[in-house]
Each structure stands twice: as C-alpha cells, then as structure tokens.
N, C-alpha and C positions, 0 to 999 in steps of 0.2 A: 292492426295493420300488419301484414306478414312481410318479413325481411326478403331479401332478393334469393337467399338461398337457405336450404335447411340447416338451421344450428340447433342441436339438442339442448346446449346449455341456455340459450335465449328461450327456447319452448318451455323447458321444464322449470325455468326460474320462477319462485314465487307461488307457483300453482299449489303445491303441497299444503302450504301455510293457510291458502284460503279453504281448501278441503277441510282441514283439521278444525280451523276456526268455525266453521258453518255447521259443525255438529253432525255432519253427513254419515260419519262412521259408528254412530251410536245406535245402540239396540235398547233403549231404556224402556223398561215396562213400570218402573217404579210409579205407584201412585194411581195406576190405570185400575178400572173395575174389571171385572171378568168379561163383561161384554166388549170393553174397548181394547182388551188384550189381542195381540195378533193372532189370526187364524193359521197364518203361515209363518212358521218359524224355521231357521236355519241356523246350527250352532256347530262351531268348529273351535277346537283348541289350537293355540300356538305351542308347538313344543317349546318349553321355556328355555331360550339359549342361556349358557351360563352367564353370571354377571361379569366375569372376568373376559367374555369372549369378544371377538370382532368379526365383522361379516366376512365369511369365506364363500367361495363358489357353491359349496353344499346348502349353506344357509340361503344364498340367493335363489336357488332352485327351489328349495322347500318354501320358502316365502313367496315366491313368485307364483306358484301353483295354488296355494292357499288364496293368496289376493285374487286370482282370475276367478276362482270358484266362489268366493265372498262376493265380489263385485257382480258377478254374474247373476246370483241369488238375490242380492239387494236390488238389481235393477229389474228382476222378475217378481217383484212384488214381495219377497220374504222380509219378515224382521230378522235380519242376519246378526248374529253375535259371532264376531271372530275375538275370542278370549286371549288377550296378550299377557305377558309377564316374564319374568326373570327367575333362573334358578339360583340359590345360593351358592352352589358348587363347593361343597365343604372341602376337599382336599385342595383343589385350585385355588381358591380363594385364601385359605389359610397359608399356602405357600407364597403367594403374592406378598402378604402383609408381612410373614415372617422374614421374607428377602429384605424388605424395607427396614426391617427392625436390624439385620445383620448388618445393614449399611451405616446403621447409626451405632453399631457395636453394641447391640441389645439382643437379648432373646425373648422369647414369649414368657419364660419363667421369671425374667426379671421384672416384667410388668405385672404379672398375676392375672388370673383368668378374666376377672372383671374388667380390667384396664386392657387387656388385649382384645376382648370382645368389643369394648368401645372403640378401639383403634379401627377394627374391621368395619364397624359401622361408618364410621368416618370415612374410611377409604371408600367404602360403597356408595356413599352420598356424593362424594366428590369425583370419583373416577370410574365407578362401577356402572355398567349398563350403556357404555358407548355404543353397543350394537343397536339399541332401541333408536338411536339418532341415525344411525347408517340405514336401518330399515326404512326410514322416512325417505331417505335418498332414492331407495329403490321403489318408492311409491306404494308401499304396503298400507292398508286401511284397516287395521284392527281397532276396536273400541279402546282407544287409550284411556278413556275415563274410567275403565275398569282394570287397568293394569296391576297385576298383583306380582308380589315378590315372595318365595316359598318361605321366608322368614318373618313376613308381615303378621301382625297380631292375629288376624282372623285365620289365617292357614297354620299358624302355631296351635290355635286352639283345635283345629281340625286333625292335626298330626297327634296331640295328646289324647283326643277322644279315640282315635282309631287304635293308638297304642294300648290303652287301658282297656278297651273293648277286648282286644286279641289277648292281652295278658289274662284277663279274667275268664276267658274262653280256653285258657291253656295253650292258645295257638302261637303265642311268644313265649319262650322258655330261655332259661340261662343255664349254658352247660360247659363243661370243659370239652372241648372238642377240636379236632384238627381243622385249621383254617388256612387260607392262602395269606401269608404274612409278608407285608412289605416293611423291611426295617426303617423305612422313612414315613410311609403313611399308615402304617398299621394294617387291622384286618381287611380285607377284600373278599368280594363274592366270585364265584367261579368265573362269570363272565367280565370280571374286570381285570383278569389274567389274560395277557396276550402272549401266545406261545409263538416263538419263532426259532428257526433252526440256527444253531451256532456251530462253528468249527471248534470242537473240544477235543477232549482226550478220555480215553478208557484206561483207568490205572489199575494194574494187575497187583495186588497187594498179598504178601505172604503172612498168614495168621500161623503162628507154630502151634502144634499140638502138645498139650501138656503132657510132661514125662516122655516126650519122643522126640526124636530128631528129624521128624518130618514137619511139612507145613500144609495148610490147606490155602489155595490161591482164590481169592474173590476179586471181582472186577466191578469197578465204580466210576462214575463221572464225577463224584463229589468226595474226593479223599478226606476232606476236612470233617465229614461227618461220621468217620469211623469211631470217633470217641464215644459216640452214642450207640454204638451197636450192643445190642443184647442177646444176639444169636447168629450163628452162620447157618444157612439153610441150603439143604441139597433135596433133589428129587430122590424118592426111595427107590425108584426104579433106575438109578443111575449107578452102574457096576463100579465106577471109579471111586465113589464115595460110600458105598454100602457099609463098609467096615468101621467108617468114621463116625456114623450116626449114633449119637449119645455119649461121644467124647466131648472133651473140654479143649477149646481153643483160647489162645492168649493174644490179646489185643497188642500190637506193637506199641512201643514207646512208653505205654502207661500200665502194661502187665495185668490189665483187668481180665478176669477169666469169664468165658462166655460158652453155653452149649451149641453144639452142632445138633440141628434138628431136621426132620424130613417134613416135605410138603410136596404134594403132586403138582402144585402150580408152578413150581420152579421149571424155567425153560432151560433144559439140559444144553441147548445149542448156544444160548447166549453167553459170552464171555467165557468163563471157566466152567461154567455149569454150576458154581457155587457161589451164593448170593448173601452178602451182609444184610442183616435186619436191623433197621434204626427205627423203632416204633415211633419215637417223638419227633421225627423230622422227615418222614416220608409217608405219602398218602396211602401207598399199598401196604406198607409195612406196619402203619397204625392198625389196619383191619388184621394183619397176621399176629401184631402182638396181642391184640385181645383174644384171638382165636387159640394162641397158643400159651396164653397167661405169662406173657414175657414182661420185663420190667420196662418201664417208661424213663429213658434217661435222658433230660434236656442238657443241651451242652453249650447253648448260648441264650442271650437274654433278647428282649425284644428289640434292641437296636442291634442285633447280630454281633454281640461281643462275647467271644468265647469265655466260659467259665472254668472254675477250678477242676472240673472233671477232664479238662483237655491238658493237664500237665503243664509243660512249660511254656504253652501257647496261651494259656489264660491271659485275658486282657486285650487280645488282638481281634480284630474284625475279622468275620469268618471267611470272607471272599479274599481279603489282603493276605490272610495267614496261608491260603492254599499253597502257594508256592514253596513257603518256608516248611511246611509239614512235609510236602513231597520229597524236598531236599534231605530233611531229616530221615525220612523212611528209606531213601536211596543210600544214603551214607552208612546206614546201619544195616543193610543188606535185606530191606523187607520189601523192596520194589523187584517184581519179576520182569516186567516190562511195561511200556507206556505206548499205546497206539493212538493214531489221529481216529477221532470218532465225532462225526457230524450228529447232532441231536437236538430234540427240542427243550428249549428252555423258556419257562414263564417269566414274563416281566409285567410289572406294574404298569396298568394302561396310563397312569398320570405321570409317573417320574421316571419310568423305564427301569427302575431298579429290578434286579432279580429277586423273584418272588420265593419265599422259602415254605414249605408246609411246617406248621407250627401249631403247637398244642397251646390253647389260650382260652380263657374263661369269657365266652361272647354271649351275646343275645342272639337267638334264631326265631324267625318266623317258620312254624312247621308247613311241610310242602302240602299238607292235607288242605290248606286254604284255597289251593289251586283247583281242586277236582271240579267244583261246581262251574267254575269258569271254562274249563276245558268242555263240560257237557254243553254249557249255552252256545260255545262257539260251533261245535258240531251239530247243534241243532239248527244252526243258520241266523242266530240272532246277530252275530257279527260275521260279516262278509269281507274277505281279503281280496285286494287287487293289486297285482296280478293273483289269481286263485291258488296257485301252487304253493304261496306262502303258509296256507293253511297247513299243509303237510309239513313243512319245517316247524310251524307252531306245535302241531300235535307231537312231532318226534322229540321236540326239545322237553315239552311238558311231561312227557311220559317218562323222561329220565331225570325229573325235578329232584332235587336235593333241598335239604333245609336251608333256608336263606339267611345268612349271617348278616344282621342289621346294625350292629354296634361298630363304631368306629373311634380309634382313639384320637380324637381331635377336640379343639375347644370351640371351633367355629361349626355351628350346625344346630339341630334340633336335639337339646339335651334330653337324654333317656329319662323319662317321668317316673323313675323307680327310686324308692328311698329305703333307707336301712336303718334300723334302730340298733344304736351301739350298746343299749341296755339289755333288751329281750331278744335281739337277733331277728326281729321281725321285718319281713320285706314286703312292700306294697307298691302298687302303681297308682297314681294320682293324676287327675287333670289341674290341680291346684299348683300354682308356680311355687309357692313356699310354704308348705305346710309347717305349722309351728310344733307339732308333737306327735308321737307315735299313737295310732289309733289303738293299739293292744294295751301299752302299759302307761301311756300318758307322758312319758318322758320326753324333754326337749333335746335330748342327746340323740338327734338324728342328721343323716346326712345322704345328699343325693348322688346317684351313681355318675362317675365323672365322665363317661362316655357321651358320644353324640350318635344320633341315627344316620344311616346310610342315606345319603342325598336321595337316592331313588325311592326311599319309603314315603317321603314328602311329595316327589314327583308322582308316585304311584296313586296319590290321591288327587291329582290334577283336575281330571275330569269331573270330578264330584265337588271338590272342596271349593273351587272357584264359583262354583253355582249356589254355595251355601251350607253344604253338607258340613256339619260340625262348627259353622259359624254364620248362622242363620241371620243375626243381627248385624253382621258386617255392613258398613256404610256402602262398600262397592257391590253389595248383592241385592238384587229386586226380589221382593217376597214373591215366592211361588217359582221362582226361577228353576229350582231342582225339579219340580214337577213338569213344567213347561218346556224345559230344555235337556232333560236327560231321559233317554240317552242322547248323547251328542249324534249329530247326523254323519259325521266324517272326521277321521283324523288322517292328516297327510304327515308323514314322516319317513326318514330313511330306513332301509331294510336292517341297516346295521344295529338300531336300537330296538329291533322286535323284542329281544329277550332282556335288554336292559329296562325298557320302559313299557312298551305296549302290553307285554304279557302281565306286568305287575299293575297296571291299571286295570286290566281286565280282572284280575283276580281279586283286588282290592274293592274295586266299585261292584263286583257281583256280591262280594261277602257282606258289605256295609249297606248296600241299597237294593239288593235283590234283581238289580238290572245290569244288563252289559252296558259298558259306558259308552259305546258307539256303534252305530250301525254299520258302517263302512271303515275299512282301513286301506289306504292307499299308500303302499310302499314303493317309494322311487329308487332308483339305482344311483350309482356313483357318476359323478362328472370326472371325466378323465381327459388327459391331453389329446392332441389329435392323433396320436400314434397308438391310443388305447392304453397308454401308461398311467397309472395311480399317480396323482399328484403329490409331490413331496418336495420340503425345502432342499434337500440333500440332491435331488435330481435337477433342480432349478427349473421345474416345469409349473409351478403353482402360478396359477391365474387369479389375479386379484380383482374381485368384482367392482370394487370401488374405482380402479384404474379404468375398468371398461365404462363405468357410468361417466367417469370425468372425460373420457375420449368420445366415446359413441352414444352415450346417453343411457338412461335405465330403459327406455322403451326398447332399444335395440337389443340389451341384455335379456329383458323379459321374454320378448317375443322368440329371440334365438333358443333360450332354454325351452320354452314351452313347445317349440316346434320339433325340437329334438328328443322330447321326453316321451318316447314310445314305452309302453308297459313293459317292465321286466327287462329292459336294455340299458345298458351304460350308456352314458351321452359322451361323445367325443367332440370337445369343443376346440375350435381353431379360428385363427384370425380371419381366414377366408370365409368361414361361415358367418361370423360376426359381420363382416363387409356386406355379405348377402342380405342380411336383414336391415343393415343401415340403408342399403340401397332401397330396400323396400319402403322403409320410413320416408325416404327422399322422394319415392315414387309418388306416395300418398300426398305429401306436402305439395308436390308439383301438381297434382290433380286438383288440389283446393285452389292453387294459384291459377290455373286455368278457368276454373269456374267463376272466381272473382274478377277476372278480366271481362267475363261476360256480364255479370251482374254483381251488385253490392252486397245482396243478400238473398237468402233462399228461405222457403217456408217448409215447416215440418211436413212429411208427407200424408200425416194424418188431416191436413187442412187442404189438400189437393185431390183433384180427380185426373188421375193418370190417363191421358186421352190419346198421346200420340203412339204411333206403332213402336218406335225405338222406346219410349218410356215403358209401355206395356212388356216389351222384351226384356229390359234390364231389371224391372221389378220382379218379374217372374224368376230371373236368374237370381236376383238377391233373395228372394223366398226359398228358392232350391238351397242356397247357402246357408240360410238362417236354419233351415230345418236339418241340414247335416251338422252345423254347429252346435246346436241344441242337443242333438242326440249324442254327439262326442262328449260334450261337457256333462251330461247327465249320467254317462258312464265313465267318466273320469279319464276319456282318451284325449288328454290335452293337446297332443301332437296332432291328432286328426282334425281337431277344432281349429287349430292354428294354420294347418295346412289348407283347409277348406276356406278360411278366411283369406289367405293369401292369394289363393287361385281366383277368387272372385274379384278381390280389390284389384290385383295387378293384372291378371289375364283379361278378365271379363270387362271389368268397368274401365280400367286406365287404358289398357291396350285396344280394346274394342269400343266400349261405350262412347268414351270421348272421340275417339276417331270418327265413329259413326255419326256423332252428333254435328260433325262438320257440314254433313248433308241436310241438317235438319234444325235449323235454330230454335224452332218451337220446342224441341225436345230439352233444351237446356234448363229451364226452370224444373223441370220433372227429374233430370238427371241429378241436379244439385239436390233435390230432395231425398233422392234414391242414396246418394253419397252421403248425406248426413244420417240416413238410417244405417249405411254401413258402418259410419263411425260408431254408432251405439254398439254394434257387434264388435268393433275393435277395442272399445274402451276396457273391458277387463284385460287385454293384453298390452295395449299402449295407451295406458291412461292420460299421460302428459299430452302427446301428440294429438289424440282424439279430442280432449278438452279444447285444446288451443284452436284447432280447426273448426270445431262445433261454434266456438264463440264467434269466429271471424265469418263463418258462413251464415249463421243467424243474424248477426249484428247485435247479439246480447252478450256484453263483456262479462256479465257476472254468472252466467248459465254455466252448468256443470253436468255432465253426463252421469256422475254418481247416483243422482236422483231421477235419471230418465228412465223409461221403461225398455226393457230388452226387446228387441223386434221379436214379434211371434207370429206374423203372417206366413203361412206355408202354402198358400194358393198358388197354383201355376197356371200359366196360359200356355199350354203345349202348341198351339197353333202358331202363336207368335214365336216361341221358341224355336220351333221346326223352320219357319219362315226365314229368320233372321242366322240361324246355323247354316241353312243352305246358302244364304247371301254371303256369309263370311267365307264359307268354303269357296264360293264363286270368285270372290275378290282375290284370295290366295291363289287360286288355280289361274285366274287371268294374269296375275302379276307374274307367276312363274312362267306362263307362256310367252309373256313379253320379255322376260329375262333371257330365253332361249334365242329370241330375236335381236337381242341388245337394244330393246326398246324400254328397259326397266322402269325409268321414271318419265318416259315420255307420254305426252297424250297421243291416244290414237283414235281414229274415226269409228271403228265398229269392232264389235266381238260377239261371238255366239256362246250361248250355254245350253248345252244339250243335257237336260235332266234325264236320269233313269226312270223316276217315278214322277207323275205330275204333281206340281206345286205351284203355289203362287209367290214369286219373290218380289221384294221391295227392291225395285230396279234403280231408284235415284241414289240409293246408298251404295250399290255396286258401280255405278257409273261414276260417281264422285270419287270413291276411294281407289277404283282400279284405274281411274284417269282414261275413261272410254267414253266418247260422245254419245254412243248409243249401244246398249246391250239388247241382244235379242234373244228369246228363249225359243228353242228349236226342239223338234223331235227326232229328226233325221240327222245323220252325220254329214258335217260340212267340210268342205276343202279348206285346208290352211294347216299353221303350226298348232298343235293342240297340246293340253295337259290333262291327265285323267286323274281324277281323285275318287274318293269313296262312293259319291252320289251324284257325281256330274262330269262333265267333260267341258273344258273351256277351249274355244277355238277362235285363232286370230286370222283373218283372211291375209292371205300373203300376195294376191295377184298384183297389188298395187305398190309393192315393196321391192326395193332394189336389195336382193339377198346375195349378191355375187360375193361380197366380201365375206359375209357370215359363212356361206357355202364353203368357200376357199378355206376359212379356218377349221371349219368341221372335217374337211377332207385331209387337212394336215394332221388333226388330230388322231383321225382315223387311220392314218397311215403309220403313224408313231405308235397307237395302241396295237395295231395289227402286228407291227413288228415285235413288240414286247410280248405279245400273246404267242407268235410263232417260235420266239426264243425259248420262252417257258415251256411251251408245249414239247419242243425237239428234245430239252432236257429231260422231261419226265417220261419220254419215250425211249430213251437211252437206257436199255436194261443194266448196263455196267454202272451208270450214275445211281440209278434207283438202288442197286444192290449195296452200293458203297457208302452213299451219302447218309449222314446221321438223320434219325427220324424227324429231328425238329427242323431241319433244313428242307427235308422234303414236304413237311406240312406247310412251312414258310412259302415255298415256292408253288404249291398247289392253291394256296389262297391268293397268291399274287395272280396266278392264272385265271382264276375264278373272278377276280376284280378286272383284269383286263378284259374278259369276255363280256363281263356285265357292262362295261365301260363302251365297248364296240357296240354293243346291241342298243345303247341309248344313242350314241351317235348316228348309226343306221337309222333308228327310228326317226330321229330329228331330220336327217337328209332327205329320207322318204316323204315326210311331211313337207319339207321345204320344195322339193323337186315335183310335187304332186300337181 
C-alpha cells in the first residue's frame, strides 16, 4: 500500500536487505560444467576504496555509474560480476592507528612490528570498511560474497608471486637513487607528489671567492640546503663570471670549499645567473652531480633532521631551521637581498608535508615493463571514454621513469626479499618465513623491512581478484581468469589514470599477456553549483549521505547520472537535486493514479495491446528503450537518463495519463506499459522502481533485479503520427481558447485545419481540449485561430460576446504603440544615437523589437476577432 505522499525513506527502507539476502547480486560459476557456464558475461572491477575512507560525492558518482551498468547488464541476461573490495591504504591506515597510539601515550616502536600489525588488523575489523555499509545505502549491487581486501591471504599470494617474477626478470631492482621523500611518510612516486604554488622568497647569498675580497652571489628558494652544495655553476657564455670558472668558492658559516664550474644549461636570466649545485638534495642537481663527477653530500636524515655537516644547526628540523639560518647569514653579511618569489613546491599527497628530493636505497620497477601495455592500448585492445584520454595516457607513458615501489612503513605487503647475514646473498621468495639461506644454508637471515607501494597490489586488482596468483582461493571460481579476463569495463575518476589505470595495464599485460579491460570510462569531477572544486576550507563540500537522508538515494543517483556528460565536470546544486526529486514524485503519483483505476496490472508480455492509445504509448516506449540502450551501450549515462526522464515525465505522465481520461479501456495497457518503463528506470532509481513494481503487480516479493530489461524497439509510426497531431491540436485549441479568455471553459465547436491529410483520434482532442465537437477542415475558417507547425486551430467567434476582450486588446495596443513610438523616436534622434553608450542602444533596440512584435500579435488577434 502506497502512502499518500512520496517519502523516500519509507520507499527505500528494508529493500536493500531483501535484495542482498536473495543472492541476486551473485555471479557464481563455481561447480558448473563448461556447458552450464554463462554464454554472456559482463565483468567490472570496483576501484577499491581505502579502508579508512567514507563515502564522498566522487565515490557516489563512481559507484552510481557502475551500478547502473551492472544492473542493466544483469537485466539483459548477462552473468554480471561486479567485483567489490577495499584497499589497505598503507600510509593512511598506518597514520590512523599511530594517532590512536599517540593518544595512549605510545608509539609503534613501543609495540614492535608484530604487535603494531596486530593492532592495525584489529582496527580494520572493528572500524575499517564503513564505506561498504555506506555503499549499500546508495543501493549498489556488487557481488558482496566475493568482497576482497588487498591484504587478504589470496591477494597477498598474488603480490608475492608478481614481485618474485619481476625480481627474477630483473625488472625490479634495488638502487641508491634520488626519490621524492616525505619526512613523515617516506618514499613517494612522482604522481604522489602534489605541486602547488606558494608565496615564498628568493634568497641571494654571497659565497666568498677563496683568497679574494670578492664574492659570487647565488639565488635559492631553499637556503637551508646550501650546506650540501658541492659546486657553484655558471653559464660559460656569461661574461660576468667567465673569469671565475675553475676558482674556489667558500660556503658561508661552515667554510667548506667548493669549485665554480661551467654548464650551458644554466639560465643566465634567472636570479643572479649563478646557481648552487646540491646533488644530494635536488633532482636537477642530482643529474648535474653525476655529469660533473661532484661529491654527493647529505645534510639531513630521513626525518629531515640536519646533521653534523650543517655546523651549529645540526639536530634541527630542516624547515624549522630555515629562518635561523637566514638570520645567521644576514647577521654575518652573507645575504645580498631577499625577494618575494612565488614558486611551485611539492607536497605529500597524504599528509601535505613538503616533499624533499632525497637519495635513498629503494626498490624500483623498471619502466620497460610498460612498453607492451602502451603498444596494446595503441592497437585498440583498450579503449578510453572520452577518447581524448588516450592522448594523455600516451604522453605520460612516453615520459615514464622507474617506479619507486618501496615504502618505509610497517603496514602493507612486506617486500619478499631476504638477506643472508653470513654470505651477503639476496633473494626473493614467495615463502612467508624461509628458514635458511639457499646459498650457504645459514639461518642468519632477515627480511627487507620495507613494504610495497599500495598501488603495487592495486595494480594487480583486475587479475588477482579473478584468481591470478591465488587460483585456489575460496572466493575465486575455477576458470574465472579465462572466463572474465579481460574485464569488460573499468569506471573510475580521471585523476587516478596514472596512479592506478596505467599500472593495471602494465601489470596485467606483463603477467597474462592480455589487457585487463576492454573499455575505460573516466568520469570528471563533481563540483559545486558555481563550478568550484569542493573543499572543506571553502565550505562547499556536498555530503552524499546527507542527500540520501533528505532526498533519497534514488534522487541522488538519477541526478548524478543525468549530469554526467562524458568529459564534462558536474555542477551539483540544491536546485538540480530538487528537479529530480520532483521527477521521483511524478513517477510515484503516476503509480497512485493507476492504482486508483485498478488494483493490479499484468506484465506487457501477457497482454495484446489493442487500443489506439496503448499502441501509441508502447511505440513511444520502444523509441525510448532504443535510445536508452544505445546510450548505455556507449556509456553515455546522461543521454540514457534524459531519454528516460523525457518519456516518463513528458510522454507518459503528462500525455499518456491525460489521454487515458478519454479512453478507460486503455488503462490496463497503460499500466503494463508503465511497468515496462519501471524496468528501464530500475538501474537508475532501483528503490522506487521496485516498490512501485510490487504495488502495481500485486507481488510484494518481486524484484526488478531479476527482470528482463525491455528490448522491443518496434515502432508504430501511424499511431505516433496520429497522436502527435492530436496532441498538437489539443495544445493549439487550448492556446486559441486562452486568447478568448476561455482557457478552462467548455466550448461547443472548434475546427482543426491540417496542412497535410491525416486521420486524428478526435475523441481525445475533444475530451482534453474541452470541445463538444471538433471538425477537421481543409479550408480556412472564420474565428480566432492559433497556428502551429502542422495545423491551425480555429474557434468560431460569431456566437461569443467579445466586446470586453476587444476593449482590453485595444487598450494593450494603445499602450504598446505608445512605447514603440517613444523608443522609435529616441533611436531616430541622431544626437541620442551618437552619445548613448552601446549597451543602452542595444537595450533600446531590443525593447523596440519586442514592442513591435507584441503589436503585431495584438493586431493579429484583433483582426481575427473582428473578422
């Protein structure tokens, strides 16, 4: 029984639990013979949200789109697997638990590694994964029975297998190399560094020339790093410094001597034209140091604490020491000037700490692993939607550098490399706890202390969840990898194209010889109504859970789908949400109307559509079905949503229901057509569609999850043309009546003059236009008329008292004529035209055009009335 008014909380309550318990989300193939396995499969991977995360509006968009396509495919007869899971989120999760320990007055070192890991697992089981519960509120239908965690046993096995294979192929190597270093989180890959402009300073520091009274001035934004300088470099073509090349400069405060060298890459126009070279703490200087055979001097440790090479500042944190170092340089006469200077500074994407270039011994995946993946993409094995993202992919991959995969954490996949303390042997092993060195047999061995970058395990997600590297896992069905790889589709945000999508491509191609997915749909950002990126500091963050609480999951889902045009950011506002909540209310009220007419309705498959109105509406439904299918098949979610909106609101609710008031026999057919429309609505608004389906069919246990998505695309163009003309005639007669102040009043007679011969269902026109008799005529008739695209509606006026209407029109004509004359006179005045601002002239010309148009309309009406 439906309530009096649409209440999304009431509609959505309890339905999800029924769906999940029914097993309808499952894509189980375990135990089936080859002949029993599905002929049509559809596979999509959920981008595993962080175990620390909660549902934000980007998640809501991403998972709504995935759920729409999965529900559509499932209803279309596919064995649809939507693989869910959570990412262990190394840095974020470790930070959460470390903060808990700090609140207890402890550190992870106090607990030790094993106990700390136990605490993380304890937190994960109790508090982690709340986002999975929130995704259920959104109505998403992944196969929860197969939910994975990137640190579960099966996926750990896959990660070890992948590492060992790459290690043995020498595609994973250990090297001292300059990396992006966060003093809080450790090594970061290039794309984990967020560059933002800061208002800093350019410090001009004097370096005395040895045995001379002069100095050379260098400009830097990081004065604390000068302790690590091993050269000053100038351009050999710079006349200012040519005589200094080969001489020795002395570092201020610590008196260490360094050489002045020449290199053509120095920009003579920047700063003083002389640059300090700090090979151990600057990416560009690292390469220069190697080219010029310079010394690499480290001046701080992994925590950013300055060492003994920094003189009196040893023991201080590098950024905190900056002001004191500058003050010391100033007081001793080594600062020439300090200028304001806006520049880009790298920050850790997790903790926002300033990132330092730092030489560290790390593990790297060689860039050569990506070559085959790039070739496969360019051969069309994986298609991007929108297609322009392929250019971004190619551009980034062509500039690829070795990928630093080691992280200085305790939480994560520990690097499966072991070291012999006796013979110095190093090897990689899939064993968790090897007992002895395979080279010398000693038990004096230890494992590498670092863990792998989270994206390493996520890079295997498209294949590891299907059994690669863990074929016997209980959550994997035998043969899944062959049956469901490559995946059919990946939907994710464009912002992780290089974090995740590219890495899955390179890893899957390397390990399976296949691209991991056929299509990649990259959606844009959800912004606020003004186009601003959402942020807590701006106070414009939209919480999807608040929207679900207020407006319902169906409203949020449909809104996001309707706004999601490929390649365009979404502007989300309260007004747009209200629009689609009204749409849900319109659907609800349509069902209420049908239930007032009959208690239950049959499925369309059990009916023969016989009435004229039924034939028209089913033809229009089939047109919408064709449009929706084509849009969904090409991942144009917004086009599918708008086609659905147009049919349900405008064609069915606005006209189908209205027209049925002239034909009670069509109501059972309209009910069946509405049920069919609910099936197309189900992927977008699953709660409302299921609830109304149950009420209209009388089956309170039914669900559209298992229903067939409409597929009939047959059209009855005669019925469509006939009713389209009838609707045009109704609108035209209503307008003509409005001219005569007869808008809602019944009239005896009206004429419809068709420009082309056609047969019209007159009883519908007469009922809805409130005309006793409508006649189809070929010749023009006397009376008040309204002209539309395909016909003219005429209302005879000979029996009407039109004096009051004519008087009102004459008064309007006089007023409009006066306004037109005034504007015309102003624009005819050459002095006014010469001196008035252009915008004033444009405005007056537009007003004159409007006044003349209105006069024309009034004169036309008066002519018709006086005829």
